[in-house]
N, CA, C and O atoms as a GROMACS GRO file, in nm:
protein
  312
    1MET      N    1  -0.087  -0.339  -1.297
    1MET     CA    2  -0.068  -0.242  -1.191
    1MET      C    3  -0.201  -0.176  -1.156
    1MET      O    4  -0.297  -0.178  -1.233
    2ALA      N    5  -0.203  -0.120  -1.038
    2ALA     CA    6  -0.324  -0.052  -0.991
    2ALA      C    7  -0.348   0.074  -1.071
    2ALA      O    8  -0.254   0.134  -1.124
    3ASP      N    9  -0.471   0.113  -1.080
    3ASP     CA   10  -0.507   0.238  -1.145
    3ASP      C   11  -0.518   0.343  -1.034
    3ASP      O   12  -0.608   0.334  -0.951
    4VAL      N   13  -0.430   0.441  -1.032
    4VAL     CA   14  -0.428   0.536  -0.922
    4VAL      C   15  -0.553   0.623  -0.914
    4VAL      O   16  -0.576   0.689  -0.813
    5SER      N   17  -0.634   0.623  -1.019
    5SER     CA   18  -0.759   0.698  -1.013
    5SER      C   19  -0.868   0.617  -0.943
    5SER      O   20  -0.975   0.670  -0.913
    6ARG      N   21  -0.842   0.491  -0.918
    6ARG     CA   22  -0.938   0.401  -0.854
    6ARG      C   23  -0.958   0.439  -0.708
    6ARG      O   24  -0.862   0.476  -0.639
    7GLU      N   25  -1.079   0.431  -0.662
    7GLU     CA   26  -1.107   0.461  -0.521
    7GLU      C   27  -1.057   0.347  -0.434
    7GLU      O   28  -1.082   0.230  -0.463
    8ALA      N   29  -0.986   0.380  -0.328
    8ALA     CA   30  -0.931   0.279  -0.239
    8ALA      C   31  -1.042   0.215  -0.157
    8ALA      O   32  -1.134   0.282  -0.111
    9THR      N   33  -1.032   0.083  -0.140
    9THR     CA   34  -1.123   0.011  -0.052
    9THR      C   35  -1.089   0.045   0.093
    9THR      O   36  -1.177   0.056   0.178
   10ARG      N   37  -0.959   0.061   0.118
   10ARG     CA   38  -0.912   0.090   0.253
   10ARG      C   39  -0.788   0.177   0.242
   10ARG      O   40  -0.708   0.162   0.151
   11THR      N   41  -0.774   0.269   0.337
   11THR     CA   42  -0.655   0.355   0.342
   11THR      C   43  -0.585   0.331   0.475
   11THR      O   44  -0.649   0.328   0.580
   12LEU      N   45  -0.454   0.315   0.470
   12LEU     CA   46  -0.372   0.299   0.589
   12LEU      C   47  -0.263   0.405   0.584
   12LEU      O   48  -0.181   0.407   0.493
   13ASP      N   49  -0.263   0.493   0.683
   13ASP     CA   50  -0.163   0.600   0.690
   13ASP      C   51  -0.053   0.554   0.786
   13ASP      O   52  -0.069   0.561   0.907
   14ALA      N   53   0.058   0.509   0.729
   14ALA     CA   54   0.168   0.457   0.810
   14ALA      C   55   0.232   0.565   0.895
   14ALA      O   56   0.300   0.534   0.993
   15ARG      N   57   0.210   0.689   0.862
   15ARG     CA   58   0.266   0.799   0.940
   15ARG      C   59   0.202   0.808   1.077
   15ARG      O   60   0.260   0.868   1.168
   16GLU      N   61   0.084   0.750   1.094
   16GLU     CA   62   0.012   0.755   1.221
   16GLU      C   63   0.040   0.634   1.312
   16GLU      O   64  -0.014   0.626   1.422
   17ILE      N   65   0.123   0.542   1.265
   17ILE     CA   66   0.151   0.420   1.340
   17ILE      C   67   0.277   0.439   1.422
   17ILE      O   68   0.381   0.479   1.370
   18ASP      N   69   0.267   0.409   1.553
   18ASP     CA   70   0.385   0.414   1.639
   18ASP      C   71   0.468   0.290   1.614
   18ASP      O   72   0.417   0.178   1.623
   19GLY      N   73   0.594   0.307   1.584
   19GLY     CA   74   0.682   0.193   1.561
   19GLY      C   75   0.676   0.145   1.418
   19GLY      O   76   0.633   0.216   1.327
   20GLU      N   77   0.720   0.021   1.399
   20GLU     CA   78   0.729  -0.041   1.267
   20GLU      C   79   0.589  -0.073   1.212
   20GLU      O   80   0.513  -0.144   1.278
   21PRO      N   81   0.553  -0.022   1.093
   21PRO     CA   82   0.419  -0.042   1.039
   21PRO      C   83   0.399  -0.173   0.963
   21PRO      O   84   0.288  -0.200   0.918
   22PHE      N   85   0.504  -0.255   0.948
   22PHE     CA   86   0.495  -0.373   0.862
   22PHE      C   87   0.380  -0.465   0.902
   22PHE      O   88   0.305  -0.511   0.815
   23GLY      N   89   0.364  -0.493   1.030
   23GLY     CA   90   0.255  -0.581   1.076
   23GLY      C   91   0.118  -0.525   1.043
   23GLY      O   92   0.028  -0.599   1.004
   24ASP      N   93   0.102  -0.396   1.058
   24ASP     CA   94  -0.026  -0.332   1.026
   24ASP      C   95  -0.055  -0.340   0.876
   24ASP      O   96  -0.169  -0.360   0.834
   25ILE      N   97   0.050  -0.323   0.796
   25ILE     CA   98   0.033  -0.331   0.650
   25ILE      C   99  -0.008  -0.472   0.609
   25ILE      O  100  -0.100  -0.489   0.529
   26MET      N  101   0.060  -0.573   0.664
   26MET     CA  102   0.027  -0.712   0.630
   26MET      C  103  -0.114  -0.749   0.677
   26MET      O  104  -0.185  -0.820   0.607
   27ALA      N  105  -0.154  -0.700   0.793
   27ALA     CA  106  -0.290  -0.727   0.843
   27ALA      C  107  -0.394  -0.663   0.751
   27ALA      O  108  -0.498  -0.723   0.723
   28ALA      N  109  -0.367  -0.541   0.706
   28ALA     CA  110  -0.459  -0.473   0.615
   28ALA      C  111  -0.471  -0.549   0.483
   28ALA      O  112  -0.579  -0.558   0.426
   29LEU      N  113  -0.359  -0.603   0.435
   29LEU     CA  114  -0.363  -0.680   0.310
   29LEU      C  115  -0.436  -0.812   0.329
   29LEU      O  116  -0.506  -0.857   0.238
   30ASP      N  117  -0.423  -0.875   0.445
   30ASP     CA  118  -0.495  -0.999   0.472
   30ASP      C  119  -0.645  -0.978   0.470
   30ASP      O  120  -0.720  -1.068   0.433
   31ASP      N  121  -0.691  -0.858   0.509
   31ASP     CA  122  -0.834  -0.826   0.514
   31ASP      C  123  -0.886  -0.764   0.384
   31ASP      O  124  -1.004  -0.732   0.374
   32LEU      N  125  -0.798  -0.746   0.287
   32LEU     CA  126  -0.837  -0.679   0.163
   32LEU      C  127  -0.925  -0.769   0.076
   32LEU      O  128  -0.888  -0.883   0.050
   33PRO      N  129  -1.040  -0.719   0.032
   33PRO     CA  130  -1.124  -0.798  -0.059
   33PRO      C  131  -1.049  -0.829  -0.189
   33PRO      O  132  -0.955  -0.757  -0.226
   34VAL      N  133  -1.090  -0.934  -0.258
   34VAL     CA  134  -1.024  -0.978  -0.381
   34VAL      C  135  -1.015  -0.864  -0.484
   34VAL      O  136  -0.914  -0.851  -0.552
   35GLU      N  137  -1.118  -0.785  -0.494
   35GLU     CA  138  -1.119  -0.675  -0.591
   35GLU      C  139  -1.081  -0.541  -0.527
   35GLU      O  140  -1.098  -0.436  -0.588
   36GLY      N  141  -1.029  -0.546  -0.404
   36GLY     CA  142  -1.002  -0.424  -0.329
   36GLY      C  143  -0.868  -0.361  -0.360
   36GLY      O  144  -0.780  -0.421  -0.422
   37THR      N  145  -0.854  -0.238  -0.312
   37THR     CA  146  -0.730  -0.163  -0.324
   37THR      C  147  -0.696  -0.105  -0.187
   37THR      O  148  -0.780  -0.041  -0.123
   38LEU      N  149  -0.573  -0.128  -0.144
   38LEU     CA  150  -0.524  -0.065  -0.022
   38LEU      C  151  -0.440   0.055  -0.063
   38LEU      O  152  -0.346   0.043  -0.141
   39GLU      N  153  -0.477   0.170  -0.011
   39GLU     CA  154  -0.396   0.290  -0.032
   39GLU      C  155  -0.310   0.309   0.091
   39GLU      O  156  -0.360   0.340   0.199
   40LEU      N  157  -0.180   0.290   0.075
   40LEU     CA  158  -0.084   0.308   0.183
   40LEU      C  159  -0.023   0.446   0.170
   40LEU      O  160   0.033   0.480   0.066
   41VAL      N  161  -0.035   0.525   0.276
   41VAL     CA  162   0.022   0.660   0.278
   41VAL      C  163   0.147   0.654   0.365
   41VAL      O  164   0.143   0.604   0.478
   42ASN      N  165   0.258   0.706   0.314
   42ASN     CA  166   0.383   0.699   0.386
   42ASN      C  167   0.463   0.826   0.364
   42ASN      O  168   0.439   0.899   0.268
   43SER      N  169   0.558   0.852   0.452
   43SER     CA  170   0.641   0.973   0.441
   43SER      C  171   0.762   0.952   0.351
   43SER      O  172   0.835   1.047   0.322
   44PHE      N  173   0.784   0.828   0.306
   44PHE     CA  174   0.893   0.797   0.214
   44PHE      C  175   0.847   0.685   0.123
   44PHE      O  176   0.749   0.617   0.153
   45GLU      N  177   0.916   0.665   0.012
   45GLU     CA  178   0.881   0.555  -0.078
   45GLU      C  179   0.927   0.424  -0.014
   45GLU      O  180   1.046   0.405   0.009
   46PRO      N  181   0.834   0.334   0.016
   46PRO     CA  182   0.867   0.211   0.089
   46PRO      C  183   0.922   0.101  -0.003
   46PRO      O  184   0.862  -0.006  -0.016
   47GLU      N  185   1.036   0.128  -0.066
   47GLU     CA  186   1.092   0.035  -0.164
   47GLU      C  187   1.113  -0.107  -0.110
   47GLU      O  188   1.089  -0.202  -0.185
   48PRO      N  189   1.156  -0.126   0.015
   48PRO     CA  190   1.174  -0.264   0.064
   48PRO      C  191   1.043  -0.344   0.066
   48PRO      O  192   1.045  -0.467   0.062
   49LEU      N  193   0.931  -0.274   0.073
   49LEU     CA  194   0.800  -0.341   0.076
   49LEU      C  195   0.766  -0.404  -0.059
   49LEU      O  196   0.690  -0.501  -0.064
   50TYR      N  197   0.818  -0.351  -0.168
   50TYR     CA  198   0.778  -0.396  -0.301
   50TYR      C  199   0.806  -0.544  -0.325
   50TYR      O  200   0.723  -0.613  -0.382
   51ASP      N  201   0.922  -0.593  -0.283
   51ASP     CA  202   0.953  -0.736  -0.300
   51ASP      C  203   0.857  -0.823  -0.219
   51ASP      O  204   0.816  -0.930  -0.265
   52VAL      N  205   0.823  -0.777  -0.099
   52VAL     CA  206   0.730  -0.852  -0.015
   52VAL      C  207   0.593  -0.859  -0.084
   52VAL      O  208   0.529  -0.964  -0.085
   53LEU      N  209   0.550  -0.747  -0.140
   53LEU     CA  210   0.421  -0.745  -0.210
   53LEU      C  211   0.423  -0.840  -0.329
   53LEU      O  212   0.328  -0.916  -0.350
   54ASP      N  213   0.531  -0.837  -0.406
   54ASP     CA  214   0.543  -0.927  -0.521
   54ASP      C  215   0.537  -1.072  -0.475
   54ASP      O  216   0.467  -1.154  -0.535
   55ASP      N  217   0.610  -1.106  -0.369
   55ASP     CA  218   0.614  -1.244  -0.317
   55ASP      C  219   0.478  -1.289  -0.267
   55ASP      O  220   0.446  -1.408  -0.272
   56ARG      N  221   0.397  -1.195  -0.218
   56ARG     CA  222   0.265  -1.229  -0.163
   56ARG      C  223   0.153  -1.218  -0.265
   56ARG      O  224   0.036  -1.237  -0.232
   57GLY      N  225   0.187  -1.186  -0.390
   57GLY     CA  226   0.087  -1.184  -0.496
   57GLY      C  227   0.011  -1.054  -0.509
   57GLY      O  228  -0.108  -1.054  -0.541
   58PHE      N  229   0.078  -0.942  -0.483
   58PHE     CA  230   0.014  -0.812  -0.496
   58PHE      C  231   0.088  -0.727  -0.599
   58PHE      O  232   0.210  -0.735  -0.613
   59ASP      N  233   0.011  -0.645  -0.670
   59ASP     CA  234   0.066  -0.543  -0.758
   59ASP      C  235   0.063  -0.411  -0.683
   59ASP      O  236  -0.013  -0.395  -0.587
   60HIS      N  237   0.145  -0.316  -0.726
   60HIS     CA  238   0.147  -0.186  -0.659
   60HIS      C  239   0.183  -0.078  -0.759
   60HIS      O  240   0.252  -0.101  -0.858
   61GLU      N  241   0.135   0.041  -0.729
   61GLU     CA  242   0.171   0.159  -0.806
   61GLU      C  243   0.189   0.272  -0.707
   61GLU      O  244   0.105   0.293  -0.619
   62THR      N  245   0.298   0.345  -0.720
   62THR     CA  246   0.331   0.450  -0.624
   62THR      C  247   0.316   0.587  -0.688
   62THR      O  248   0.358   0.610  -0.801
   63GLU      N  249   0.256   0.676  -0.611
   63GLU     CA  250   0.237   0.814  -0.655
   63GLU      C  251   0.303   0.906  -0.551
   63GLU      O  252   0.270   0.899  -0.432
   64ARG      N  253   0.394   0.991  -0.596
   64ARG     CA  254   0.456   1.089  -0.506
   64ARG      C  255   0.368   1.212  -0.503
   64ARG      O  256   0.351   1.279  -0.604
   65VAL      N  257   0.312   1.240  -0.386
   65VAL     CA  258   0.218   1.351  -0.371
   65VAL      C  259   0.292   1.478  -0.330
   65VAL      O  260   0.256   1.588  -0.371
   66ALA      N  261   0.397   1.461  -0.248
   66ALA     CA  262   0.480   1.572  -0.201
   66ALA      C  263   0.618   1.515  -0.172
   66ALA      O  264   0.639   1.394  -0.180
   67ASP      N  265   0.713   1.602  -0.136
   67ASP     CA  266   0.847   1.554  -0.107
   67ASP      C  267   0.848   1.450   0.004
   67ASP      O  268   0.932   1.360   0.004
   68ASP      N  269   0.755   1.462   0.098
   68ASP     CA  270   0.751   1.371   0.212
   68ASP      C  271   0.618   1.295   0.223
   68ASP      O  272   0.576   1.257   0.332
   69GLU      N  273   0.553   1.273   0.108
   69GLU     CA  274   0.426   1.198   0.109
   69GLU      C  275   0.414   1.114  -0.018
   69GLU      O  276   0.415   1.165  -0.130
   70PHE      N  277   0.402   0.984   0.005
   70PHE     CA  278   0.387   0.887  -0.103
   70PHE      C  279   0.259   0.807  -0.079
   70PHE      O  280   0.228   0.771   0.034
   71HIS      N  281   0.186   0.781  -0.186
   71HIS     CA  282   0.067   0.695  -0.180
   71HIS      C  283   0.097   0.572  -0.266
   71HIS      O  284   0.129   0.582  -0.384
   72VAL      N  285   0.086   0.456  -0.203
   72VAL     CA  286   0.109   0.330  -0.274
   72VAL      C  287  -0.026   0.261  -0.284
   72VAL      O  288  -0.089   0.232  -0.182
   73TYR      N  289  -0.070   0.234  -0.405
   73TYR     CA  290  -0.196   0.167  -0.430
   73TYR      C  291  -0.165   0.019  -0.453
   73TYR      O  292  -0.094  -0.017  -0.547
   74ILE      N  293  -0.219  -0.066  -0.366
   74ILE     CA  294  -0.186  -0.208  -0.366
   74ILE      C  295  -0.312  -0.287  -0.400
   74ILE      O  296  -0.416  -0.268  -0.337
   75THR      N  297  -0.301  -0.375  -0.498
   75THR     CA  298  -0.412  -0.459  -0.540
   75THR      C  299  -0.364  -0.604  -0.555
   75THR      O  300  -0.247  -0.628  -0.583
   76PRO      N  301  -0.455  -0.701  -0.536
   76PRO     CA  302  -0.416  -0.838  -0.564
   76PRO      C  303  -0.377  -0.853  -0.710
   76PRO      O  304  -0.442  -0.797  -0.799
   77ALA      N  305  -0.269  -0.927  -0.736
   77ALA     CA  306  -0.225  -0.948  -0.874
   77ALA      C  307  -0.330  -1.027  -0.949
   77ALA      O  308  -0.396  -1.115  -0.893
   78GLU      N  309  -0.344  -0.995  -1.075
   78GLU     CA  310  -0.444  -1.065  -1.158
   78GLU      C  311  -0.384  -1.185  -1.224
   78GLU      O  312  -0.453  -1.256  -1.297
   0.00000   0.00000   0.00000
Protein backbone atom coordinates (compact mmCIF):
# COMPACT_ATOMS: atom_id res chain seq x y z
CA MET A 1 0.00 0.00 0.00
CA ALA A 2 0.97 3.61 -0.45
CA ASP A 3 2.64 5.48 2.35
CA VAL A 4 0.35 8.44 3.08
CA SER A 5 3.31 10.48 4.30
CA ARG A 6 4.82 10.23 0.80
CA GLU A 7 4.73 13.35 -1.34
CA ALA A 8 2.35 12.98 -4.26
CA THR A 9 3.78 13.15 -7.76
CA ARG A 10 0.45 14.52 -8.94
CA THR A 11 -2.75 15.67 -7.23
CA LEU A 12 -6.18 15.46 -8.85
CA ASP A 13 -9.08 17.14 -7.05
CA ALA A 14 -12.21 15.38 -8.32
CA ARG A 15 -14.35 18.01 -6.62
CA GLU A 16 -13.24 20.51 -9.28
CA ILE A 17 -14.27 18.32 -12.24
CA ASP A 18 -17.61 18.99 -13.93
CA GLY A 19 -19.41 15.71 -14.47
CA GLU A 20 -18.06 12.19 -14.04
CA PRO A 21 -14.35 12.25 -13.01
CA PHE A 22 -13.56 8.64 -14.02
CA GLY A 23 -11.94 9.58 -17.36
CA ASP A 24 -9.79 12.22 -15.73
CA ILE A 25 -8.68 9.76 -13.05
CA MET A 26 -7.75 7.11 -15.63
CA ALA A 27 -5.85 9.69 -17.73
CA ALA A 28 -3.91 10.82 -14.65
CA LEU A 29 -3.01 7.20 -13.87
CA ASP A 30 -1.88 6.60 -17.47
CA ASP A 31 0.55 9.54 -17.09
CA LEU A 32 1.79 8.48 -13.65
CA PRO A 33 5.51 7.67 -13.47
CA VAL A 34 6.41 4.12 -12.37
CA GLU A 35 7.52 5.35 -8.94
CA GLY A 36 4.83 8.05 -8.76
CA THR A 37 1.88 8.61 -6.48
CA LEU A 38 -1.45 10.11 -7.51
CA GLU A 39 -3.26 11.87 -4.69
CA LEU A 40 -6.96 11.84 -5.52
CA VAL A 41 -9.04 14.29 -3.49
CA ASN A 42 -12.76 13.55 -3.35
CA SER A 43 -15.83 14.56 -1.34
CA PHE A 44 -16.69 10.91 -0.61
CA GLU A 45 -14.82 7.62 -0.36
CA PRO A 46 -14.69 6.35 -3.96
CA GLU A 47 -15.20 2.67 -3.10
CA PRO A 48 -16.28 1.63 -6.65
CA LEU A 49 -12.90 2.86 -7.91
CA TYR A 50 -10.95 0.38 -5.75
CA ASP A 51 -11.78 -2.69 -7.88
CA VAL A 52 -10.81 -0.79 -11.03
CA LEU A 53 -7.49 0.18 -9.45
CA ASP A 54 -6.83 -3.42 -8.42
CA ASP A 55 -7.67 -4.67 -11.94
CA ARG A 56 -5.31 -2.10 -13.48
CA GLY A 57 -2.40 -2.95 -11.18
CA PHE A 58 -2.54 -0.12 -8.66
CA ASP A 59 -2.42 -0.08 -4.87
CA HIS A 60 -4.31 2.53 -2.88
CA GLU A 61 -4.61 3.88 0.62
CA THR A 62 -7.40 6.19 1.71
CA GLU A 63 -7.21 8.88 4.35
CA ARG A 64 -10.36 10.61 5.64
CA VAL A 65 -9.40 14.24 6.18
CA ALA A 66 -12.90 15.54 7.04
CA ASP A 67 -16.48 14.32 6.88
CA ASP A 68 -16.64 15.40 3.24
CA GLU A 69 -12.99 15.09 2.17
CA PHE A 70 -11.07 11.93 1.34
CA HIS A 71 -7.53 11.63 -0.03
CA VAL A 72 -6.73 8.44 -1.92
CA TYR A 73 -3.03 7.79 -2.51
CA ILE A 74 -2.61 5.61 -5.60
CA THR A 75 0.65 3.91 -6.57
CA PRO A 76 1.58 1.25 -9.11
CA ALA A 77 1.48 -2.18 -7.45
CA GLU A 78 4.88 -3.64 -6.71
